[in-house]
N, C-alpha and C positions, 0 to 999 in steps of 0.2 A: 364285481368284487373289487376290482382296481378303483373304480369310481368312489366306493364306500370308504376305502382305506384312505384315498386322498381326502375325503370329508373329514375322517377322523383326525388325520394328522392336523388340518386346519383347525380342529376345536381343541387340540391340545396345547396347552400353555408352554411357553418357553421356560427353561430354567431360570432361577433367581438371578443368576450371575450373567444372564444373557439380556434380561429386561433392561437393565440401565443401559446397555448399548443400544437397544431399539429406542428407548426413549431420548437418549441424547443425539441420536441420528435423526429422528423425525422432530426434534425440538425446535430448530430454526423456522419449520414451517407450521408450527403448533402455537401460533400466536393466539388462536381462539381459547386455548386452555388456561390462559391468564385471567385471574378473577377480575371481572369487568369493574369499571369505576363506580363508586357509588352515584346514586342520582343527583346529578351536579345541580347545585343552587347557583344561578347565575347571578353571582354576587359582582355587581358591576363597578368597575374603577374607571375613573377618568383617564383617558389616554391622551387624545390631543385633538385638536380642531383642524380641518382642512378646508381650503377654499378661501382663506383669507389672505389678502395680498397687502392692502394698505387701508387706512382709515382717514377720518378727517383731520388728521394732524399733519402738518407740513413735514416733509422728509428733511433729512440732513445728508449732504453729499461731502465726501472727502476723497482725496487721491493719495495712495500709498504706493510709492514706486512708479510703476507704469500701469497700474490698474487702478480703476475708480469704483468706489463703493457707496452704496446709498442705504441709509438707515431709515427704515419706516416704522410706523407704529401701527399696531393690530390690536386694538382694544386695550387690554391690560398687560401685554407683551409687545416685544420689539423684534424685528428681524432685519438681517443685512443681506441684500443682494450684490452680487458681482455685476457691474453694468456691462461687462463685456458680452454676456449671453443672459443676464437677467436670471441667473440661477442662484437658488437660495445657498448661502454659505454659513449662517450662523442665526440661531434662534434665541432669544434671551428668556429668562424666567418670567413667570407671571408675578405681576406687582397687585397689591390689595385693591387698587382703584384704577380707573382708566387714565391712561397716559394724556397730558395735556400740551406737552412740549418736549422737543428732542434737540439733542445736540451731540457731536462726536468729534473726537480728535484722537487719531492714531487707534490704539486699543482700547481707548476709553469711550464709553457710552453714558451719556447723561438723559435721564428720563424724568420729568417732572409729573408727579401724581398728586393730587390734593394739594396740600400745604408743604409737602416733602419732595426731596429730589434724590433719586437713586443713582449711585455711581457704580458702574460696571466696568470690570476689565475683562474684555471679551465676554465670556457668558457668566462670569462670576461677579456677584455684587460685592464691591469692595467697602462701601460706607453709604450712609444716608446723611443727608444735609438737612438740618431742621433750623430755621430761622424765621421763615415767613409765618405770619399770623392770618394770612388769607390765601386763597388758591392761587398758585403759580400759574401765571398766563404765557410767560415768554422765556425762552432760554437762547442765549447769544454766546457763540464762542469769540472771545476777544483777546487774542494772544495766548498768553499762559493762564487766562483766567476764564471763568464763567459768569455771565451776567445773568441773574434772574430777576424777573419783574412779576409782581403779582397784580391783582386786579385793583387794589387800592392805591398803587403807584409806589410802593417800596421796592428798591433795587438793591440788591445784595451783590457782592463781588466775592467769588470763591476762588481760591488757588488750588489748583490740583497736581502741582509738581511732586510735592511732599504730602500726598494725600493722606497718609496714616497720621500724619502730625497735625494737619490744617483741618480740623472738623468744624472750625468756626470761620465765619466769613471775615475776610480781610478788609471789607470797606461796605458802607451803607450810604444809600443816598434816598432821600424821601422827596418824590416830586410834588409839584404844587398842587393844592386843592383846586378841583375844577378841571384838571388835566387828567383823562383817563386814557392810559397808553393802549395801543392796539398793534403796534409794531416798532420794531427797532431795526437800525442799520448802523454801519460803520463807514464813512465816506473815505475813499482811498486818500493817503498822504496826510490825512487828518489825524496828528498824532494824539492818542487817549481822548478821542473824541467820538461820540456817537449821536445819533439822531432819532428822536422818538416822534412817531405819529400818533395822534390821539382821536378819540371818538368825537371830539368837538370840532375836528378839522384842521387843527393847527400842528406845526412842527416846532420842536424845541431841540437846540444843540447844547449838548452838556460835555463837560471835561470831567473824566471819570477820575484822574489823578487828583485834581483839586476839589472835585465833588461841587462844582458850581455850575450854573446854567450861563452860557455864554450868549445866546441870542434865542429869540422867540421869532418865528416866521409868520408872515401875515396869514398864511394857510388859505383855506377855501370853506365853504359854507356846508360842505358835505363830509362825512366822517371819513377819516383816512383809513384803508383797510390794508394797504401793502405799500411797501417802498423797497428801491433796490438802487445800489450804486452803479453807475455805468464806466466803461473803461475810460471815458474822456474825464478829466479832472473837473471838479467842482460840479459836475451834473449828477442828478439823481432823477428817477422816475417814481412818481407817487400815483398810486391808484385810489380812486374813492368811491364810496358807496353809490354814487349818482351814475356810474359808467363811464366817467372820465380818466383819462391818464394825462398827468401834467409831467412833462419834462421840464425840470426846474434847475436853474443855476443857483446853488446854495451859497456861493461866494457873494453874489450881488443881489440875492433874492430877487430874482427876475425870471419870468415864465419864458421858456424858449419855444415849446410848441404844445398844444393840446390835441389829443385824440379822444375820440368818443365811440364808444362801442354801439354796433348797430343793433344789438339785442338788449333787452332789459335785463336789469340786474346789476350788481355789483362788481366791480373789478376786484378778483380775489388773488392773483399773482401776476407779477411782471418779471422780466429778466431780459439782459442784454447780451448779444452776440459778441464773442471775443475772438472770432477768427478772422477778422478784417471786413466782414460784411456789416453794413450799418443797419442792423435789425434790432427790432424790439418785439418782444413776443409778450402778449398780454392774455390772461384767462379769465372768464367770467363765471358768475353763478349759473348761467344756462349751459355750461359745458363746451363753449365755443372757445377756440383759441385763434386770436387774431395776430398776424404778423405786420408790422409796421416798418416802412422804410424811412429811416431818419433822414437820409438825404433829401428824398423826394417829399418828405412830410406827408405821406399818404398810406393808405392800406395797401399792401402788396398781396397778402393772400389771406384766406379765411378757411379754417378747417371747421366746418360746421357741426360735424358728428365726431368731434375728437372724443368726447365722453358724453355719459348719459347723465351725469350729475355735476355738481359744482367743481370747478377746477380748485385744487388746494395748493399745488406748488407747481413752478416752472423753474427749470435750470438748464441754461446752455453750458455744455462741457467745455473746458478750457481749450482754446484754439481747435475747436472741432465744429463742423457744421451740424451739430447733433443737439436735439432739444429734448429734455425729459420732462414728462407731465405726469402728475398724480392726481386722482379726483376720489370724490366720496363714493363713486360707483364701484369702488373695490378693485381698481386697475392702475397699473403703471404703464406708460407708453414712452417709447423713443421714436423721435422723428428726425429724419436727415434731409438736409437741403442739398439735393444733388441733381435736381432737374433743372432744364433750361429755363422754364417759365417761372422758377422760383418758388413752386409749389412744394411744400413738405410732404413727404410720403412715410408712411408707417414702416420703421425698420424693424423694431420687435417689441413685444409686450408681454406682459403677464396679467391676468384677469381672473376674477372670480365671479360669482353671482352678484349682481347689484341689487337684487331683491330676494326675498326669503323663497328657498326651493319648496317646491309642492310634493314632488314625489322623488324618492331614491330606491336604488336597488343595487344589490351587490352583483358584479359581473367578473369573468375570468376566474372563477375559483377563489374570490374573495380579494383579488389584487386590484380590482378597480371597482368604482361605484358611479353609476349612471344616476344623474341627477338633473331634474327639470324645475325651472324657477319661474317666478312671476315675471321676470326681466325678459321672458320670450326666448331664453337660451336653453339649449341642451347639452349638458356638459358631461365629460368623463373625467373624474378625479382618480389619481393614482394613490393607493394607501401606502406604497413602498417609497416611490420617488415622486416627489413634488413637480419635478420638471415634465414629467408625462402627462401632467393634467392639461386639458384642453377642451376648447369648444366645438362641438360637431358643426360643420359647415352648412349653411343653408343656400349654397350655390350663388356665389357673386352678389352678395346683398349690398356690397359697397358699391359696386359698379351699377346695378340697377338703381340704387337710390340717387347717384350722381346723374345718371342719364334722365330719370324722372324728375329730378329736382325736388326730391322729398326726402323726409329723414330715414335713416336705416330702420328705426323701430316701427314705421308704418309698413315695411316691406316684410319684416320677420314674421314668421308664423306665430299666432297667438299662443299663450302659454299653456304649457301640456298639463293635462288633469289626470291622465292614466297613460300608462305604456307597459309593453311585455317585450320579453327578448327570449331568443333561442340561441344558445352558443353552439350548437351543434351544427349550424348552417352559416358560420360567421364567414367561411372561405368560399361559400357556394353562391349566395345571393343575399338580399337584404334580410336582416335578421332581427330588426327591432321595428315595431308598430306602435305609433303614439296617436292619442286622441286629444284634440285642442279645444279650448274653451270657445263654445258658440261656433263651432266648425263643423260642416255637414260631411267633412271628408276625413279620413285617416291616413297618415302620412308613414312611409317606410324609410328606414335608415340602413345603411350599409356601414357597420362598425369597423370592417377591416380597413376601410378608407376614410372613416370619420366623416362622412357625408351623407347628405339627404338623397334618398333613392330615386330612381327614375320614374316609379309607379306611384299613382295616387289612388287610394282605395275609395271608391264612390259608392256608398249603398244605393241600390236601385229603388228606394221606397216611393211611394207615389208622391208623398210630401216630404221634401228633404228637411231633416231635422238634425240637430247636433249629435255627433256620435259621442256616447257616454262611457261605453266600456269596450275593452279589447282583449284578446288573449291570442296566443300562438300555440299551435298544437305541439306535442311532445317531439314530433318528428322534424318540426321546423318548415313544414311545406305549406301549412294553411294558418290563416288568420280569420278569427271570428269576431265581428263587430257587431255591437248593440248601440241603438239609437234612442233619442228621447221618446220618439213615438211608439216604442216597443218592437221595432223591426230588428230582426238578427239575420245577418248575412255572412256567408264564408267565402273567402278569396284565396286564391293561390299566390303566395308571396314571389315565386319565381316569374310568373307573367304578369301578375296584378289583375287577372280575370276573376270574375265571380263564379262561383262554384255552387250556387244555389242558396236559397233563403230557409229559414225555419218558420214555419206557419202553424199556429194552433186553431184548427178550424172551429173549436168550440168557443173561441174568443169573438167578440164583436169585431167585424172588420177582418183584414187579411194581415195579421201581424202576429207575433209570438207572445207578447204581453200587452196588457192596457196599462199604458202609462212608461215611465222611463224604465229603461233596462239598467240596473245599477251594477250588474256583473255577469260576466260569462267564464267558463272555465271548460278545459278539456282533460279527459283522462290520460293515462300514460300509454294506452293502447289504442287510441283514436276509436274507441267504442262509444262512449258517451260523451254528451256535451251538456254541461250544466248551465242554466242560466237563471237569474234572479230578477224580479220586477219589483218595482217601488213601494207596489201595495201589499208586498209580503208573500207572494207566490213564487215558489221555486219549482222549476221544470227540469225533468231529464229527458234528453233527447238521444235518438239514435244518430251518432254522428255522420255515418256515410248516408243512410237512408233519409236523414232529416225528419223522422217521424217522432212524435211526442210518445214516451214510453209511460212516464208517471209523473206526478205532481203533488205537492203538498203546500199547505198554508202556514205561514208563521204566526199570523194573528196580529201583526203590527207591522208598521212601514219599515222596509229595509233600507240600510245605507251602504252596505258594502259587503262583499263575500271574499273569502280567501279559500282556495282549494290545495289540498296537499296530495299530489298525485301518487307517490308511493303507498300511502295507507288508505287512501280514498276517503279521508275525512273533509267535510266541508264546514267551514267556520263561517257563521252569518252575525252580522252586526245590525241591531236594529235601533230605533230611536228611543227605546226604553232603557238605553244604557247596558242590555244584557247581551252577553256573547253565547250563542248557542252552537253546538257542534253536531253535525249530523253524520251518519255513515250513508253514503250515497248508495252503496249495494244494498243494505238492509233497509234502507227508506225509514229511518227512524232517529230521534234524537238521542245521543249517546251521552252528552256533556252539557252543562249549563253553568256558566260563570257570571257571578255578580259581585261588585264591588266598587265599579265606577260611579262617581257621583256627578258627572258631566258628560258632555257628548265625547263619544270615543272617536279619536281621529285616524287611527290606524292600528293595524294588527298584522302579524306574521307568524307563520310556523317555523320551528326549527327543521333543520335538514333531516333529521330521523323522525321528525313528527311527534316527538315526545313533549315538547314545550310549545305554548302558544304565547306570544308577547303582545300586549296591548297597551296603547297609549290614550290618554285622555285630556281634555281641556281643564281638568281639576289638577294638572301638572304632575299626574302620577303615571309612572310605568310599572305595570304588573305583569308578572310572569307565572303562567298556570301550568301546572302538571297535568297533560291531558291522561296519563295513564292512572295516576293517583286521584284525578279529579279534584284538585285543590289548588290554592295559590300557594307558591312556593317563595315568592319575593315580591317586594313592593318597594318602589324607589320614588321619592318625592323630590322634584327638581324645582329650580328657580324659575324656569320658563317652561310653558306647555310645550309638549312634543306635538308636531304636525305630521311627520312621517317617521317610518323607522324600517330597518332591514337588518337581518341577522346574517353573517357570513356563512357560507357552507361549512365550514370548518368550526362553527360554533364558537369561534374565539374573539371576534369583534362584533360590536353591535354599532350601527350608524344610525343617528337621528338627526332630524332637522326641527328647529323650533320657532316660535312666533317671534317675528321681528329680527331673525337672526339670518345672516347671509352666509353662514358657513355650514359644513357637515361636521357633527361632532362624533368622535369615535369613542367607544367604551370597550374595555377589555374584560373578558369573562376570567377572573383572577383564579378560578378553579381550574382553568386549563393551563395556567403558567406558574402555579405554585404547587409545592409538594402536598401529597393527599394527607399528611399528618396536621397541617396547618389551616385546613378549610373546615369550617363549621358549617352544618346544615340546620337551618331553624325551620320554624313552621311557617314562615311567610307571613304572619299576622302582623309583624311589627313593620312599620313604614319608616324607612331610612332616608334622611334628607341628605342629598348629594350637590355639589356645585358643578356648574358645566366644566368640561375640560377646557384647558388653556391651549394656545397655539404651540407652546413649546413641548411639553411632555408631561407624564404623569407626576413627575417628581414636584412640578410647582404645584399641582393641586394637592398633593399629599401635605406639603409643608402648611397649607393655607388651613387644611382640616385635620390637623393632627389631634387636636384635643376631641372634636367631635366622633373621630374614629376610635380613640381609646374609649370613649363613653359608650359608643354603640357595640363595642366589642364586649365590655363589661356586662351591658345590658343582655346581648345575646348569650354570654356564658351563663347567665343566671337564669335564663329562660328553661322551663321544665321540658319542652320538647326538643331541646337541642341534641343533636347527634353528631359526635365528632367522628373524623375519618377513622381513628383507631377502633372505636367501638363498632363501626361498620364492618371492618376488615375481620373482626373477631367473630361475626356472625358469618357462619359457614353456609354458602349456597350449596344445596345438594347436587350432586353429579358434576361438580366443577372442582378444580385444583387450582392453588396459587402459586405463584413463583417468588422466588426470594428477592427478586430486583437486583442481584448482585451482577458485576460484570461478566460478561460470556466468558472471558479469558480466566477468570477466576476459578469457576468450577469445572471449565474443561482442562485446565491444568492438572486436576487431581487425576484424571485419566492418563494423561500423557507425561506424567512426571518423569518416568524412567527414560523416554526419548528425550525430554528437555535436560536431564541430567547428562546423558552422553553427549548431546549437542554442546553443552556448556562446559565440558570437561577442559581443564587447561591443558595446553601442549606442552608447556614447560613448567618444571617445578618452580615455586617462588623463590626468589633470590633474596638473600639477606642484604640489607643496606650496609654500606661501608660504615657509616656512623648513625648507629640507631638512636633516635631521641629517647628521652627519658618518658617512662610510662608508669603509671599507677599500677600496682599489681592488680589484676582481675580475673575472674573467672568467666568463661563462656556459659551462654543461656540459650534455651531453645527459642526464646522469644526473640532474640536478636539484642536485647538490651544489656548493657555493660553492667555487671555486678562486681563491686570491689570487694577485695579480701577484707574482713575485719581485722582489726588488731586484736591483740590479747586483752587489753583493757575493755574493749568494746563487746566481749563475749557474753557479759552479764545481761545485755539487753536482749538476747536471743532466747532466754530461758522461757518466756511466754509463748514465743513462736514454737518451741520445741514441745511445750506442753499442749498446744493446739494441735500440732501433728500428731502427737501420741493419742489424743482423743478422737481422731478421725473416725474410728468405728472399729468394731471387732473383726469386719471382713478382711481389713488389711493385715493383721496380726503381726508377724515379724517380717515386714516388707523391707527389701533393699531398695525401693523405688523412693526417689525424693518427692516431696509434696509440691509437685508442679501445679501451675494455675489450671491446667487441662484436668488433672484428676480432682483437684479440689472444686472446681466448678460442676464436674459430674456428681460428684458426692453430694454437694448441696442441692442439686436438682432432684436427685433421688430422695434425699431427706425431706424436701420440701413438696415432692410430688408435682413439680412444675419444671418442665424442660425448656421453657422459653429462654431462661437466662444462659442455660448452657448453648442453645442453638445460636443466640447472638454471639456468645464468646468465640465458638469455632468459626462462625461467619466472618469474624474479624481476624482470624489467623491467615497468615499466607499459605499457599499450597504446601510448600515445602515445610513449614512448620507443622502444620497438620499431619502430613506424612510422617514427620519425625515423632510426633506424640504417639501416633498409633503404632509405629515400629518399636517403640520403647517398652511396649507390652506384649512383645514377641518372647517365646519361651526358647531359650537357645539350648539349654543343656537337656536334651531329650532322652539321653542314657540314663538318667537317674531312676530310682525306684518309682513305680506308679503311685505308691502310697504318698511319697514325697511331692512327686510331680503334680498329684491332685491338690495338695495344699498350697500350691504356690499362689501368691496373691495376684498375679497376672490373670489367672482364670477368673477371678472376681470382676475384675474391671472389664474383662471380654464379656462376661455375662451381662453386667450392667450396660455396656455398650449396645448388646443385642436388644436388651429391653428398650433402651431409648431409640434404636432404630425401628423396632415394631412400633412404637407408639407414634413417631414422626410419619411414617409411612401411612399409618392408618387415618392420621390427622389430614392428609393431603396439603400440607402446607410446605412452603420451600421446596417444592417439589424437584425442580432440576438438580438443586445442591444435594438433597438428601439422596437422590439416585446415584450421583456421583461418589457421595461418600459411602454408600453401600457398596459399589463395586471396588472402591480402594480397600474398605474394611475386609471384604471377602477375599481380596487378592492377598493381603498380609496374613490374615488369620484363618484362611479356610482350612488349612491342614490341621490346625488345632482344634477347630471345630468338628472336624470329622473324627478325630480320635477320642473325643469326650461325649458320652450319652447324655449328659445333662445340658450340653451345649448344642447337641443335635436336635433336642426337642425345641429349644428357643430358635434355631435356625428353621425348623419345620413352620413354626408359627409365622416366622418372618416371610417364609416362601408363601403360605396361604394368604396372607395380608397383602403382599405384593401383588398375587394373582387377582385377589379381588379389586384392587385399586386399578390394575392394568385393564381389567375388563371395562370398568368404567371409561377409562381414558380412551380404550378402542372404540368404544361406542361413539365417543365424541369425534374420533377420526374417521369413522366409517362413512359418515354423510359427505365430508369432504373429499374422501377418496373416490367415492362414488360419482361425486360431481366432476372431479378431475379426469376420471376415466371416461366419463360421457363426453366432456369437452375435447379430449384429446382424441377420441375416435370420430369426432364429428368434423364435417366439412363446410365451412362457410363460403 
């Protein structure tokens, strides 16, 4: 009997005044009750590009105080590094075209693009200089002026002191015909004079002030590519396309010494040391830096593997034995001369991919990106801090190359074609495995130390063939490799030893597939292993026993597979441009997506498995909804995507593109914008977007403002469009929605009495000695000041009095003023729509709402019952009860309505108890509350059971 009584007690529902307490106490842990967001359309917006360090434009170095800064170009934008640690300090906005020349002076940066010159003060564009009719080739800082030279030989002089007033050039010089300028230089102590180098191989000395040519040097038969002034007077260094460096005396037009590069190619940059050492540094198109001793007139040292591409700029820091170099291989390096043999050593550097990346993947919960490029580098890019980006070490490549007297590129591993990682084992052992082009082994990496692992995974096939596919198990203990001959083998990552191979006895020979293995995958419980062959056969294996369980044929050649572990879906990519999704457990195709018109390059699942993203060589990115089995978005880009990866939080998409060395980041604007501003279309429209800039999303938005407006208009007219408001109007059964108000706002309604006692003043207010003059005003419940009207202005209130008189027969002879609270309630009742009233009371402060409810209290309870029943306050209380019944049944603004019910019953509970017609309304509210609470309790029950189970478990 006792047990039955206990069971009965559990089934009984708490009284209505207790239910709000239960809801409010459990609400912080009831995040699952919030209405889930609508099916997000991954409307991609350009964010920024990472991995870009410099381009093929010479940098500009300037010294501010005790610090030195270098300004470099990165395509259409520029960025500034602090040379102390080579950390990024400023990124400029994106320009319409690629930058062709740079110059800087203090806070000003000058960037030439096309026929125009943009002037920036820090990161803000001040003005644009337009005078050239041809493309600007050179920019040169000359005192308080900037000299700009175009490809036709027009030189304009710009003053930037009063930059807002001087929008036109202050001078113009037209160089002679047959003289094509290639470089510009100012010799020290030569007042108002500059020297031009030409494509024809000659030099000319000009006076900028008088705008006259002073002298034409004999020159050389090879085009002049660069020139630089030395610390010694009248001496300059001139680099030519034939690989020779001429140290020339311009005062007497005599040759002092000539140096010749040992490697083929032009001399692209020269610089003199200013710290007392007689050194001249020169760089060539082969990436070699040569250090020449001017006293001994011979080569002192040679940095053969300084860069992987042509040297763009060289600069010796003032009075320091430090040389900075930049190259077209997307790197900046600083070299210091502090060794006894005079050899420079690498001091610090910043670099990115020198060739386009092939594979990318998010790592560390979306904070980093693993990237493998055609330059044989395996890199880790940071999405948050650019300084944390680095290349993973391949163990003493420089030392081994120097010892073997070969280049570093020959020692580095071949380009990575596929890799997989497991974050769960980062601190235990190697947690990344890579497959390399035309390599019969797979290599492991330890990301905790950013270094190549000690084990090499070598499949034990009869005929060694290149490894084509790899995967790591969910536990992080095993790696599975597939080769070009169809061999599949499992390895232990901790020891690097083989743990058996997968062999299909029905196939010819002893292997798993006939032909290449294009992909392997493991499920989340190490129960199944999935493999795919090039000829279209997919096989399911027992992971531990290594026996074949099932197989099916696609019907065409396979290119790639992607497996989503949580939901067991396998996406396959065939050479017919069709994406097929299979259920591995049910062994059947569940989805088929068609739309790409060219070779599909990559695809990936979202973290929750609801979306599948795919890219193609037709320059499109398509987003498929796996649940709805349709395309929800399509984006057309300028350059085709080669690889993509979606972050675990689904907020950032990373892409790599054809002939682009960086990694481009796109934000899902639905994750960062309010729900009311996001539209969800059918996905049939293909929207064209530009690639992100290096700076930020603002730069791209400025460029695409008009196109965005047009696309928004186009989407708004589409018939299948659903806005966020219409989505939230559709109720999902068995769920409730929140008001999205701050937690303190609705919780203060419960604890208002405590708050009032706590905030009660200790001392009475003191009257000031000299009170200022104030306009006479009346207090209001809303807190707004209402000035008393004058007698002359009383005629304007006639209309308002008439409106109050026509409020309704329910009010009758009311002593209450027509407050905004009562007017909003009456209007909602008349229109039979309480949404406006709900929004009104949500905008009130807790104290104002409490005051409005207390204004309806019946104080004179000793009056006759007949007069008591005619009071207008009872009418408003009845209307409020009807409102609460409606809102509780709708299950919207749930936590706010529960707090409002508690406050209402606390204030008017005694009045409701005394009136029979109000008791009937309260009974209906109780029934509605119980019905809604039963639904909410069911939602809580599964979570409570899980928490109870986990709290009693021992791990």
